[in-house]
LOPAMI-106703 format. One record per residue (C-alpha): residue in one letter; x, y, z. Coordinates in nm, 4 decimals, m for minus. Layout:
// residues N
+--------+----------+----------+----------+
! residu !       px !       py !       pz !
+--------+----------+----------+----------+
!      A !        X !        Y !        Z !
...
+--------+----------+----------+----------+
//
This chain:
// residues 460
+--------+----------+----------+----------+
! residu !       px !       py !       pz !
+--------+----------+----------+----------+
!      M !  m6.4937 !  m6.9472 !   7.8177 !
!      V !  m6.7893 !  m7.1300 !   7.9936 !
!      H !  m6.7622 !  m7.5001 !   8.0746 !
!      Q !  m7.1301 !  m7.6558 !   8.1283 !
!      Y !  m7.1468 !  m8.0596 !   8.2501 !
!      K !  m7.3892 !  m8.2722 !   8.4382 !
!      L !  m7.3084 !  m8.4760 !   8.7252 !
!      D !  m7.4910 !  m8.6682 !   9.0079 !
!      G !  m7.7908 !  m8.4498 !   8.9469 !
!      Y !  m7.6225 !  m8.1142 !   8.9642 !
!      N !  m7.6181 !  m7.8837 !   8.6447 !
!      I !  m7.2712 !  m7.7113 !   8.6821 !
!      V !  m7.1471 !  m7.4108 !   8.5065 !
!      L !  m6.7941 !  m7.2976 !   8.5330 !
!      D !  m6.6402 !  m6.9904 !   8.4459 !
!      T !  m6.2856 !  m7.0777 !   8.3139 !
!      C !  m6.1054 !  m6.7338 !   8.3366 !
!      S !  m6.3074 !  m6.6103 !   8.6928 !
!      G !  m6.3213 !  m6.9667 !   8.8120 !
!      S !  m6.6970 !  m6.8882 !   8.9183 !
!      V !  m6.8927 !  m7.1700 !   8.9696 !
!      H !  m7.2852 !  m7.1772 !   8.9302 !
!      L !  m7.5274 !  m7.4087 !   9.0238 !
!      V !  m7.8373 !  m7.4135 !   8.8028 !
!      D !  m8.1692 !  m7.5362 !   8.7197 !
!      E !  m8.2028 !  m7.7143 !   8.3703 !
!      V !  m8.3618 !  m7.3960 !   8.2238 !
!      A !  m8.1154 !  m7.1718 !   8.3467 !
!      Y !  m7.8374 !  m7.3999 !   8.2337 !
!      D !  m7.9916 !  m7.4268 !   7.8374 !
!      I !  m8.0302 !  m7.0821 !   7.8418 !
!      I !  m7.6923 !  m6.9935 !   7.9429 !
!      A !  m7.5696 !  m7.2438 !   7.6723 !
!      L !  m7.7602 !  m7.0530 !   7.4130 !
!      Y !  m7.6541 !  m6.7112 !   7.5246 !
!      P !  m7.3385 !  m6.6707 !   7.3550 !
!      D !  m7.4813 !  m6.7036 !   6.9931 !
!      H !  m7.8384 !  m6.6122 !   7.0167 !
!      T !  m8.0488 !  m6.3447 !   7.0637 !
!      P !  m8.2978 !  m6.3042 !   7.3674 !
!      D !  m8.5677 !  m6.3587 !   7.1217 !
!      E !  m8.4503 !  m6.6527 !   7.0114 !
!      I !  m8.3476 !  m6.7904 !   7.3364 !
!      C !  m8.6996 !  m6.7343 !   7.4536 !
!      R !  m8.8803 !  m6.9304 !   7.1685 !
!      R !  m8.6510 !  m7.2055 !   7.1874 !
!      I !  m8.6532 !  m7.2857 !   7.5802 !
!      L !  m9.0550 !  m7.2276 !   7.5568 !
!      D !  m9.0487 !  m7.4734 !   7.2930 !
!      D !  m8.8141 !  m7.7043 !   7.4629 !
!      Y !  m9.0126 !  m7.7096 !   7.8073 !
!      P !  m9.3970 !  m7.6946 !   7.6526 !
!      D !  m9.5190 !  m7.9135 !   7.9943 !
!      R !  m9.3479 !  m7.6612 !   8.2431 !
!      P !  m9.6448 !  m7.4023 !   8.3284 !
!      D !  m9.3384 !  m7.2080 !   8.5422 !
!      V !  m9.1733 !  m7.1811 !   8.2344 !
!      T !  m9.2928 !  m6.8470 !   8.0927 !
!      E !  m9.1217 !  m6.6059 !   7.8444 !
!      E !  m9.1309 !  m6.3757 !   8.1335 !
!      E !  m8.9107 !  m6.5897 !   8.3444 !
!      V !  m8.7079 !  m6.6950 !   8.0774 !
!      R !  m8.6153 !  m6.2970 !   8.0204 !
!      A !  m8.5362 !  m6.2632 !   8.3855 !
!      C !  m8.2777 !  m6.5547 !   8.3434 !
!      I !  m8.1389 !  m6.3890 !   8.0466 !
!      D !  m8.1193 !  m6.0624 !   8.2295 !
!      D !  m7.9592 !  m6.2650 !   8.5419 !
!      V !  m7.7023 !  m6.4293 !   8.3033 !
!      T !  m7.6143 !  m6.0663 !   8.1488 !
!      A !  m7.5551 !  m5.9093 !   8.5072 !
!      L !  m7.3177 !  m6.2028 !   8.5730 !
!      K !  m7.1220 !  m6.1342 !   8.2596 !
!      E !  m7.1212 !  m5.7756 !   8.3179 !
!      D !  m6.9948 !  m5.8809 !   8.6591 !
!      H !  m6.7349 !  m6.1030 !   8.5242 !
!      K !  m6.8722 !  m6.4290 !   8.6504 !
!      L !  m6.9817 !  m6.5700 !   8.3102 !
!      F !  m6.8401 !  m6.5550 !   7.9750 !
!      T !  m6.5215 !  m6.3861 !   8.1636 !
!      P !  m6.2907 !  m6.2937 !   7.8502 !
!      D !  m5.9280 !  m6.4290 !   7.8727 !
!      T !  m5.6810 !  m6.1264 !   7.9045 !
!      Y !  m5.3891 !  m6.3630 !   8.0975 !
!      A !  m5.2130 !  m6.4910 !   7.7815 !
!      P !  m4.9526 !  m6.2197 !   7.7612 !
!      M !  m4.8812 !  m6.3084 !   8.1335 !
!      A !  m4.7659 !  m6.6435 !   8.1013 !
!      A !  m4.4161 !  m6.5989 !   7.9389 !
!      D !  m4.3888 !  m6.2967 !   8.1072 !
!      Y !  m4.3591 !  m6.4313 !   8.4456 !
!      K !  m4.1475 !  m6.7032 !   8.3825 !
!      N !  m3.8859 !  m6.5074 !   8.1517 !
!      H !  m3.8353 !  m6.2220 !   8.4404 !
!      S !  m3.8092 !  m6.5105 !   8.7165 !
!      N !  m3.4427 !  m6.6683 !   8.7787 !
!      V !  m3.5407 !  m6.7557 !   9.1521 !
!      I !  m3.4985 !  m7.1319 !   9.2364 !
!      K !  m3.7220 !  m7.2347 !   9.5040 !
!      A !  m3.7179 !  m7.6064 !   9.5499 !
!      L !  m3.4898 !  m7.8815 !   9.4859 !
!      C !  m3.5732 !  m8.2812 !   9.4590 !
!      L !  m3.2327 !  m8.4732 !   9.5843 !
!      H !  m3.1790 !  m8.7692 !   9.4393 !
!      V !  m3.0161 !  m8.9169 !   9.7844 !
!      A !  m3.0409 !  m9.2767 !   9.6670 !
!      H !  m3.0359 !  m9.4170 !   9.3095 !
!      T !  m3.0825 !  m9.7586 !   9.4479 !
!      C !  m3.3628 !  m9.9375 !   9.5961 !
!      N !  m3.4652 ! m10.2357 !   9.8263 !
!      L !  m3.7747 ! m10.2999 !   9.6044 !
!      S !  m3.7969 ! m10.4046 !   9.2348 !
!      C !  m4.1238 ! m10.2606 !   9.1266 !
!      S !  m4.1744 ! m10.3616 !   8.7633 !
!      Y !  m4.3697 ! m10.0580 !   8.6346 !
!      C !  m4.1207 !  m9.8041 !   8.8070 !
!      F !  m4.0307 !  m9.5344 !   8.5714 !
!      A !  m3.7005 !  m9.4822 !   8.7396 !
!      S !  m3.5798 !  m9.8611 !   8.6595 !
!      Q !  m3.5939 !  m9.9841 !   9.0105 !
!      G !  m3.4178 !  m9.6628 !   9.1411 !
!      K !  m3.1194 !  m9.6613 !   8.9073 !
!      Y !  m3.2702 !  m9.4219 !   8.6330 !
!      Q !  m3.1173 !  m9.5969 !   8.3255 !
!      G !  m2.7695 !  m9.5551 !   8.4837 !
!      E !  m2.5193 !  m9.6910 !   8.7825 !
!      R !  m2.6754 !  m9.7296 !   9.1416 !
!      A !  m2.5194 !  m9.4928 !   9.3479 !
!      L !  m2.5881 !  m9.2761 !   9.7032 !
!      M !  m2.5381 !  m8.9271 !   9.7190 !
!      S !  m2.2631 !  m8.8245 !   9.9246 !
!      F !  m2.3007 !  m8.5259 !  10.2258 !
!      E !  m2.0853 !  m8.3353 !  10.0170 !
!      V !  m2.2950 !  m8.3296 !   9.7212 !
!      G !  m2.6017 !  m8.2687 !   9.9262 !
!      K !  m2.4194 !  m7.9666 !  10.1058 !
!      Q !  m2.3183 !  m7.8132 !   9.7661 !
!      A !  m2.6980 !  m7.8801 !   9.6330 !
!      L !  m2.8395 !  m7.6811 !   9.9593 !
!      D !  m2.5924 !  m7.4038 !   9.9204 !
!      F !  m2.6700 !  m7.3835 !   9.5479 !
!      L !  m3.0334 !  m7.3462 !   9.6357 !
!      V !  m2.9975 !  m7.0727 !   9.8617 !
!      A !  m2.7306 !  m6.8686 !   9.6206 !
!      H !  m3.0338 !  m6.9017 !   9.3622 !
!      S !  m3.3231 !  m6.8424 !   9.5692 !
!      G !  m3.2793 !  m6.4278 !   9.5837 !
!      A !  m3.5285 !  m6.2815 !   9.8569 !
!      R !  m3.7595 !  m6.5796 !   9.8623 !
!      R !  m3.7550 !  m6.7309 !  10.2166 !
!      N !  m3.9469 !  m7.0729 !  10.1950 !
!      L !  m3.7563 !  m7.3287 !  10.0429 !
!      E !  m3.8300 !  m7.6863 !   9.9909 !
!      V !  m3.6291 !  m7.9972 !   9.9570 !
!      D !  m3.7587 !  m8.3235 !   9.8528 !
!      F !  m3.5759 !  m8.6506 !   9.9640 !
!      F !  m3.5914 !  m8.8946 !   9.7207 !
!      G !  m3.5048 !  m9.2550 !   9.4991 !
!      G !  m3.4850 !  m9.4876 !   9.4740 !
!      E !  m3.5353 !  m9.5021 !   9.8185 !
!      P !  m3.4119 !  m9.2283 !  10.0568 !
!      L !  m3.3912 !  m9.4166 !  10.3426 !
!      M !  m3.1076 !  m9.6328 !  10.2402 !
!      N !  m2.8893 !  m9.3227 !  10.2601 !
!      W !  m3.0445 !  m9.2034 !  10.5874 !
!      Q !  m2.7526 !  m9.0647 !  10.7475 !
!      V !  m2.6725 !  m8.8365 !  10.4736 !
!      V !  m3.0257 !  m8.7418 !  10.4712 !
!      K !  m3.0175 !  m8.6552 !  10.8708 !
!      D !  m2.6947 !  m8.4613 !  10.8168 !
!      L !  m2.8235 !  m8.2670 !  10.5271 !
!      V !  m3.1453 !  m8.1718 !  10.7275 !
!      A !  m2.8848 !  m8.0238 !  11.0106 !
!      Y !  m2.6743 !  m7.8737 !  10.7527 !
!      A !  m2.9811 !  m7.6811 !  10.6199 !
!      R !  m3.1070 !  m7.5714 !  10.9447 !
!      S !  m2.7702 !  m7.4118 !  11.0281 !
!      L !  m2.8117 !  m7.1835 !  10.7198 !
!      E !  m3.1703 !  m7.0796 !  10.8178 !
!      P !  m3.0585 !  m6.8101 !  11.0490 !
!      I !  m2.7505 !  m6.7042 !  10.8597 !
!      H !  m2.9228 !  m6.6492 !  10.5204 !
!      N !  m3.3101 !  m6.5809 !  10.6682 !
!      K !  m3.4243 !  m6.8836 !  10.5147 !
!      N !  m3.7163 !  m7.1631 !  10.6277 !
!      F !  m3.6557 !  m7.5043 !  10.4753 !
!      R !  m3.9761 !  m7.7304 !  10.4225 !
!      F !  m3.8464 !  m8.0856 !  10.3545 !
!      T !  m4.0404 !  m8.3634 !  10.2191 !
!      L !  m3.9701 !  m8.7452 !  10.2451 !
!      T !  m4.0864 !  m9.0372 !  10.0028 !
!      T !  m4.0728 !  m9.3834 !  10.1050 !
!      N !  m4.1937 !  m9.7127 !  10.0590 !
!      G !  m4.1705 !  m9.7875 !  10.4060 !
!      V !  m3.9529 ! m10.1148 !  10.4232 !
!      L !  m3.6858 !  m9.9340 !  10.6400 !
!      L !  m3.9249 !  m9.7357 !  10.8344 !
!      D !  m3.8905 !  m9.7629 !  11.2001 !
!      D !  m3.9240 !  m9.5387 !  11.5354 !
!      E !  m3.6124 !  m9.3577 !  11.4726 !
!      V !  m3.7202 !  m9.2384 !  11.1534 !
!      I !  m4.0730 !  m9.1615 !  11.2448 !
!      D !  m3.9181 !  m8.9349 !  11.5441 !
!      F !  m3.7136 !  m8.7574 !  11.2803 !
!      C !  m4.0071 !  m8.7321 !  11.0123 !
!      N !  m4.2207 !  m8.5904 !  11.2905 !
!      K !  m3.9648 !  m8.3288 !  11.3942 !
!      E !  m3.8334 !  m8.2503 !  11.0586 !
!      M !  m4.0606 !  m8.3360 !  10.7968 !
!      H !  m4.3128 !  m8.0812 !  10.6475 !
!      N !  m4.4575 !  m8.3632 !  10.4651 !
!      V !  m4.3728 !  m8.7597 !  10.4217 !
!      V !  m4.5092 !  m8.9490 !  10.1182 !
!      L !  m4.5989 !  m9.3310 !  10.1657 !
!      S !  m4.5930 !  m9.5644 !   9.8870 !
!      L !  m4.9120 !  m9.8072 !   9.8864 !
!      D !  m5.0830 !  m9.9329 !   9.6024 !
!      G !  m5.4093 ! m10.0682 !   9.7691 !
!      R !  m5.5113 ! m10.4077 !   9.7966 !
!      K !  m5.2558 ! m10.6697 !   9.8746 !
!      E !  m5.3000 ! m10.8884 !   9.6081 !
!      V !  m5.2727 ! m10.5315 !   9.3808 !
!      H !  m4.9846 ! m10.4076 !   9.5882 !
!      D !  m4.7790 ! m10.6841 !   9.5785 !
!      R !  m4.8409 ! m10.7887 !   9.2173 !
!      F !  m4.5683 ! m10.5225 !   9.1403 !
!      R !  m4.4067 ! m10.4052 !   9.4945 !
!      K !  m4.1934 ! m10.6788 !   9.5490 !
!      D !  m3.8357 ! m10.7300 !   9.6844 !
!      Y !  m3.5759 ! m10.8717 !   9.4637 !
!      A !  m3.6354 ! m11.2277 !   9.6101 !
!      G !  m4.0015 ! m11.1965 !   9.4188 !
!      N !  m4.1761 ! m11.1398 !   9.7774 !
!      G !  m4.4706 ! m10.8763 !   9.8124 !
!      S !  m4.3968 ! m10.5833 !  10.0598 !
!      Y !  m4.7708 ! m10.5198 !  10.1736 !
!      D !  m4.7587 ! m10.7703 !  10.4943 !
!      A !  m4.4450 ! m10.6038 !  10.5739 !
!      I !  m4.5079 ! m10.2214 !  10.5324 !
!      V !  m4.8565 ! m10.1461 !  10.6142 !
!      P !  m4.8211 ! m10.2207 !  10.9670 !
!      K !  m4.5208 !  m9.9841 !  10.9588 !
!      F !  m4.7527 !  m9.7040 !  10.7732 !
!      Q !  m5.0137 !  m9.7557 !  11.0308 !
!      H !  m4.7996 !  m9.7177 !  11.3292 !
!      F !  m4.6583 !  m9.3859 !  11.1601 !
!      V !  m5.0019 !  m9.2237 !  11.0615 !
!      E !  m5.0908 !  m9.2869 !  11.4358 !
!      R !  m4.7583 !  m9.1197 !  11.5588 !
!      R !  m4.7909 !  m8.8581 !  11.2779 !
!      G !  m5.0862 !  m8.6423 !  11.4539 !
!      D !  m5.1916 !  m8.3570 !  11.2235 !
!      K !  m4.8633 !  m8.3145 !  11.0373 !
!      S !  m4.9079 !  m8.3492 !  10.6927 !
!      Y !  m4.8410 !  m8.7112 !  10.4991 !
!      Y !  m5.0376 !  m8.8849 !  10.2225 !
!      I !  m5.0487 !  m9.2352 !  10.1209 !
!      R !  m4.9473 !  m9.2535 !   9.7017 !
!      G !  m5.0690 !  m9.5354 !   9.5181 !
!      T !  m5.0522 !  m9.5962 !   9.1526 !
!      Y !  m5.2813 !  m9.7717 !   8.9293 !
!      T !  m5.2267 !  m9.9797 !   8.6073 !
!      H !  m5.4365 ! m10.1638 !   8.3214 !
!      H !  m5.4827 ! m10.4558 !   8.5896 !
!      N !  m5.6616 ! m10.2714 !   8.8528 !
!      T !  m5.8582 ! m10.0045 !   8.6748 !
!      D !  m6.1278 ! m10.0597 !   8.9759 !
!      F !  m5.9013 !  m9.8518 !   9.1782 !
!      V !  m6.1362 !  m9.7161 !   9.4013 !
!      S !  m6.1658 ! m10.0530 !   9.5711 !
!      D !  m5.7705 !  m9.9861 !   9.6212 !
!      I !  m5.8417 !  m9.6251 !   9.7540 !
!      L !  m6.1692 !  m9.7329 !   9.9927 !
!      H !  m5.9246 ! m10.0159 !  10.0948 !
!      M !  m5.6810 !  m9.7910 !  10.2143 !
!      A !  m5.9326 !  m9.5734 !  10.4021 !
!      D !  m6.0722 !  m9.8690 !  10.5820 !
!      L !  m5.6775 !  m9.9266 !  10.7063 !
!      G !  m5.7191 !  m9.5690 !  10.8868 !
!      F !  m5.5307 !  m9.3540 !  10.6080 !
!      T !  m5.7271 !  m9.0556 !  10.5218 !
!      E !  m5.4733 !  m8.8676 !  10.3167 !
!      L !  m5.4867 !  m9.0430 !   9.9837 !
!      S !  m5.3392 !  m9.0349 !   9.6361 !
!      M !  m5.3824 !  m9.2609 !   9.3252 !
!      E !  m5.2068 !  m9.1888 !   9.0166 !
!      P !  m5.1962 !  m9.3309 !   8.6541 !
!      V !  m4.8975 !  m9.5380 !   8.5730 !
!      V !  m4.6555 !  m9.3802 !   8.3736 !
!      C !  m4.5019 !  m9.6341 !   8.1338 !
!      P !  m4.4614 !  m9.6922 !   7.7353 !
!      P !  m4.7843 !  m9.7738 !   7.5800 !
!      D !  m4.6617 ! m10.1388 !   7.4641 !
!      D !  m4.6114 ! m10.2068 !   7.8403 !
!      P !  m4.8780 ! m10.4345 !   7.9715 !
!      C !  m4.9353 ! m10.2253 !   8.2395 !
!      A !  m5.0148 !  m9.9185 !   8.0290 !
!      L !  m5.3657 !  m9.7825 !   8.0409 !
!      T !  m5.5791 !  m9.8325 !   7.7158 !
!      Q !  m5.8463 !  m9.6378 !   7.5320 !
!      E !  m6.0705 !  m9.9281 !   7.6254 !
!      D !  m6.0174 !  m9.8419 !   7.9960 !
!      L !  m6.0918 !  m9.4844 !   7.9686 !
!      P !  m6.4908 !  m9.4985 !   8.0390 !
!      I !  m6.3963 !  m9.7295 !   8.3115 !
!      L !  m6.1477 !  m9.5001 !   8.4734 !
!      F !  m6.4004 !  m9.1751 !   8.4440 !
!      D !  m6.6780 !  m9.4153 !   8.6055 !
!      Q !  m6.4019 !  m9.4911 !   8.8576 !
!      Y !  m6.3438 !  m9.1496 !   8.9688 !
!      E !  m6.7405 !  m9.0191 !   8.9569 !
!      Q !  m6.7372 !  m9.3484 !   9.2198 !
!      L !  m6.4890 !  m9.2104 !   9.4239 !
!      A !  m6.6768 !  m8.8568 !   9.4465 !
!      R !  m6.9758 !  m9.0087 !   9.5544 !
!      E !  m6.8072 !  m9.2192 !   9.8189 !
!      M !  m6.6360 !  m8.9342 !   9.9851 !
!      L !  m6.9351 !  m8.7592 !  10.0135 !
!      R !  m7.1079 !  m9.0575 !  10.1517 !
!      R !  m6.8280 !  m9.1006 !  10.4097 !
!      Q !  m6.8058 !  m8.7121 !  10.4911 !
!      R !  m7.1938 !  m8.7476 !  10.5603 !
!      E !  m7.1073 !  m9.0269 !  10.8125 !
!      G !  m6.8284 !  m8.8682 !  10.9671 !
!      R !  m6.5702 !  m9.0786 !  10.8360 !
!      P !  m6.3766 !  m8.8491 !  10.5419 !
!      F !  m6.0800 !  m8.8641 !  10.3631 !
!      T !  m5.9076 !  m8.6446 !  10.1418 !
!      F !  m5.7975 !  m8.7514 !   9.7974 !
!      Y !  m5.5151 !  m8.5566 !   9.6674 !
!      H !  m5.6759 !  m8.4808 !   9.2813 !
!      Y !  m5.9882 !  m8.3496 !   9.4339 !
!      I !  m5.8511 !  m8.0861 !   9.6712 !
!      L !  m5.9279 !  m7.7660 !   9.5087 !
!      D !  m6.0002 !  m7.4286 !   9.6635 !
!      L !  m6.2695 !  m7.2380 !   9.4615 !
!      K !  m6.2332 !  m6.9063 !   9.6315 !
!      H !  m5.8809 !  m6.8764 !   9.7564 !
!      G !  m5.7193 !  m7.0662 !   9.4885 !
!      P !  m5.3621 !  m7.0363 !   9.3644 !
!      C !  m5.2738 !  m6.7077 !   9.1779 !
!      I !  m5.3093 !  m6.6669 !   8.8478 !
!      Y !  m4.9547 !  m6.6267 !   8.7887 !
!      K !  m4.8999 !  m6.9953 !   8.8824 !
!      R !  m5.2223 !  m7.1197 !   8.7293 !
!      I !  m5.1033 !  m7.0234 !   8.3784 !
!      S !  m4.7289 !  m7.1008 !   8.4460 !
!      G !  m4.7386 !  m7.4570 !   8.6003 !
!      C !  m4.5208 !  m7.6461 !   8.8442 !
!      G !  m4.1821 !  m7.4637 !   8.7409 !
!      S !  m3.9844 !  m7.7771 !   8.6410 !
!      G !  m3.6557 !  m7.6319 !   8.4939 !
!      T !  m3.6873 !  m7.3009 !   8.6279 !
!      E !  m3.7953 !  m7.2731 !   8.9760 !
!      Y !  m3.7799 !  m7.6372 !   9.0443 !
!      M !  m3.4795 !  m7.8932 !   8.9719 !
!      A !  m3.3613 !  m8.2438 !   9.0380 !
!      V !  m3.0473 !  m8.3237 !   9.1755 !
!      T !  m2.8422 !  m8.6767 !   9.0966 !
!      P !  m2.6144 !  m8.8196 !   9.2925 !
!      W !  m2.3424 !  m8.6694 !   9.1312 !
!      G !  m2.4800 !  m8.3340 !   9.1489 !
!      E !  m2.6042 !  m8.3355 !   8.7887 !
!      L !  m2.8941 !  m8.0894 !   8.7641 !
!      F !  m3.2327 !  m8.1885 !   8.5532 !
!      P !  m3.5456 !  m8.0213 !   8.5153 !
!      C !  m3.7327 !  m8.2735 !   8.7324 !
!      H !  m3.7121 !  m8.6390 !   8.8635 !
!      Q !  m3.9070 !  m8.7618 !   8.5531 !
!      F !  m3.6196 !  m8.6583 !   8.3173 !
!      V !  m3.3073 !  m8.7604 !   8.5323 !
!      G !  m3.1010 !  m8.9647 !   8.3107 !
!      D !  m3.1885 !  m8.8407 !   7.9641 !
!      P !  m2.8440 !  m8.6855 !   7.8661 !
!      K !  m3.0778 !  m8.4066 !   7.6331 !
!      Y !  m3.1997 !  m8.2468 !   7.9279 !
!      S !  m2.9026 !  m8.2306 !   8.1421 !
!      L !  m2.9323 !  m7.8700 !   8.3071 !
!      G !  m2.5756 !  m7.7893 !   8.4312 !
!      N !  m2.4727 !  m7.8834 !   8.7888 !
!      I !  m2.4476 !  m7.7684 !   9.1153 !
!      W !  m2.1359 !  m7.6241 !   9.1221 !
!      D !  m2.1291 !  m7.4414 !   8.7501 !
!      G !  m2.5448 !  m7.3986 !   8.7749 !
!      V !  m2.7346 !  m7.3907 !   8.4982 !
!      T !  m2.5174 !  m7.3965 !   8.1562 !
!      N !  m2.7338 !  m7.5561 !   7.9253 !
!      T !  m2.9657 !  m7.2608 !   7.8759 !
!      A !  m3.1431 !  m7.3451 !   7.5463 !
!      V !  m3.3048 !  m7.6536 !   7.7486 !
!      Q !  m3.4211 !  m7.4105 !   8.0267 !
!      D !  m3.5426 !  m7.1434 !   7.7717 !
!      E !  m3.7229 !  m7.4279 !   7.6501 !
!      F !  m3.9025 !  m7.4789 !   7.9929 !
!      R !  m3.9312 !  m7.1331 !   8.0480 !
!      S !  m4.1849 !  m7.1559 !   7.7456 !
!      C !  m4.3868 !  m7.4159 !   7.9161 !
!      N !  m4.7366 !  m7.2333 !   8.0288 !
!      A !  m5.1148 !  m7.3276 !   7.9877 !
!      Y !  m5.0840 !  m7.1200 !   7.6263 !
!      A !  m4.7847 !  m7.2631 !   7.5109 !
!      R !  m5.0086 !  m7.5646 !   7.3142 !
!      P !  m5.2342 !  m7.4931 !   7.0347 !
!      E !  m5.4246 !  m7.8191 !   7.1384 !
!      C !  m5.5255 !  m7.6234 !   7.4558 !
!      A !  m5.6310 !  m7.3151 !   7.3150 !
!      D !  m5.9879 !  m7.4421 !   7.3411 !
!      C !  m5.9888 !  m7.6501 !   7.6617 !
!      W !  m6.1506 !  m7.5342 !   7.9676 !
!      A !  m5.9242 !  m7.6682 !   8.1795 !
!      R !  m5.5831 !  m7.5145 !   8.0865 !
!      L !  m5.5963 !  m7.2695 !   8.3897 !
!      Y !  m5.6386 !  m7.5735 !   8.6203 !
!      C !  m5.3690 !  m7.7770 !   8.4684 !
!      S !  m5.1309 !  m7.4724 !   8.3920 !
!      G !  m5.0713 !  m7.6679 !   8.0448 !
!      G !  m5.0065 !  m7.9953 !   8.2175 !
!      C !  m4.7116 !  m8.2062 !   8.2979 !
!      A !  m4.4190 !  m8.1282 !   8.0784 !
!      A !  m4.2557 !  m8.4822 !   8.1572 !
!      N !  m4.5653 !  m8.6695 !   8.0582 !
!      S !  m4.5867 !  m8.4418 !   7.7454 !
!      Y !  m4.2271 !  m8.5503 !   7.6610 !
!      H !  m4.2975 !  m8.9190 !   7.6889 !
!      A !  m4.5968 !  m8.9041 !   7.4885 !
!      S !  m4.5404 !  m8.7086 !   7.2130 !
!      G !  m4.1255 !  m8.6317 !   7.2210 !
!      S !  m4.1731 !  m8.3164 !   7.2998 !
!      I !  m4.2604 !  m8.1025 !   7.6261 !
!      R !  m4.4593 !  m7.8686 !   7.4676 !
!      G !  m4.6680 !  m8.1628 !   7.3121 !
!      V !  m4.9767 !  m8.3161 !   7.4741 !
!      Y !  m5.0411 !  m8.6334 !   7.6437 !
!      S !  m5.4032 !  m8.6467 !   7.5272 !
!      Y !  m5.5136 !  m8.9349 !   7.7464 !
!      G !  m5.4050 !  m8.7807 !   8.0725 !
!      C !  m5.5733 !  m8.4390 !   7.9692 !
!      E !  m5.8780 !  m8.6526 !   7.9497 !
!      L !  m5.8355 !  m8.8019 !   8.3186 !
!      F !  m5.7199 !  m8.4678 !   8.4451 !
!      K !  m6.0818 !  m8.2957 !   8.3147 !
!      K !  m6.2757 !  m8.5820 !   8.4635 !
!      R !  m6.1026 !  m8.5270 !   8.7705 !
!      M !  m6.1609 !  m8.1655 !   8.7721 !
!      E !  m6.5696 !  m8.2198 !   8.6791 !
!      C !  m6.5728 !  m8.4427 !   8.9887 !
!      A !  m6.3583 !  m8.2367 !   9.2221 !
!      I !  m6.5910 !  m7.9193 !   9.1370 !
!      M !  m6.9006 !  m8.1421 !   9.1738 !
!      L !  m6.7762 !  m8.2628 !   9.5368 !
!      Q !  m6.7484 !  m7.9196 !   9.6377 !
!      V !  m7.0956 !  m7.8231 !   9.5150 !
!      A !  m7.2088 !  m8.1022 !   9.6898 !
!      Q !  m7.0282 !  m8.0337 !  10.0071 !
!      S !  m7.1649 !  m7.6549 !  10.0070 !
!      Q !  m7.4873 !  m7.7842 !   9.9594 !
!      D !  m7.4989 !  m7.9671 !  10.2715 !
!      G !  m7.3626 !  m7.7094 !  10.4386 !
!      Q !  m7.6563 !  m7.5262 !  10.3507 !
!      A !  m7.8940 !  m7.7653 !  10.4701 !
+--------+----------+----------+----------+
//
């Protein structure tokens, strides 16, 4: 499958199955579009008719270009056949290894964000903190089900995990004690709203946390609209200096600022650039997850605005890079030469199979977005996965599981999409969240264009 598009003066041709990206002129762009369904003679006539005022567009040149396209096809860099479908289900069906857990150490929060998918950290249930004993069992469960895999990942999540800080520290220490015994290497991530961030937390995170996610929505008026404390006060002024201090001391260790945009700030590029101007260079901005009747929900009328915003963001990133002020946007991180292996690209995130969320009570769910939904309870950390029917349903999720994806050029980049988003949009994890698909495809086009432009800059 080939995807062609024009963006910012670039004519881009993506060969989906090989991952090859070709930057071509207008004539070659049109020839490639005609190539699958037309003979060389038909292509020549069509191109010569379409470019009557171009003396350089001769039959000889057109046929030479057709020959080049044929050579690329034979070299599996254009029109590469898709042979991956049989591998999709096979990979998950033969893997019983768990490599990552999301530990919900705090089902409570010190903010009351009105758009929070987790109901202010409670996940439609009771407020609770995970005990050390439950967390310890979760880590033992992970090690016991990790097979020969050495690198294991643990996310400390909430709610607000810093509200259970001592347990976080104790669990990290316990995990470190397991490493030499079982030949494992734990990599930890912490997600925080920053309210309780202090020097002690910063020092510990810089020593132990592989990555830290800091929640900030952008401009003060945007952030404070939703991210308030229980007294109704915005949190921007309290957390931004703490985040700046954290990043200054973080050095070259991984972190990123994560924001959420809603129907109320579809001009989200202004928020991203605001965060960059604050000195943050690792940025993410996610579309809100909420019911369609929520005032925050993105609408069809928002879609062209959001498309334009993603294009503006790519241009601004390129401009700032040229000025020596680069920043990274999470959704534009794309390695066209050494990207994920094909098994990862077709099988997806591994929720419900390789990756699970653990509640404060030790209940297992496919991921944090399913926590609290009894239909998707997998079991618990003592008995393991007992709801094998649900796990089998998640095993079936891949880039080829949905008929709607059959003709989509982006399926080997989204891996079939987010099961939780599909479920919330359609009622089935094998459904389609079409709005999210449109946003994803636009982000991919912008990410590839950005890579092309950066490559051209490097050759200049």
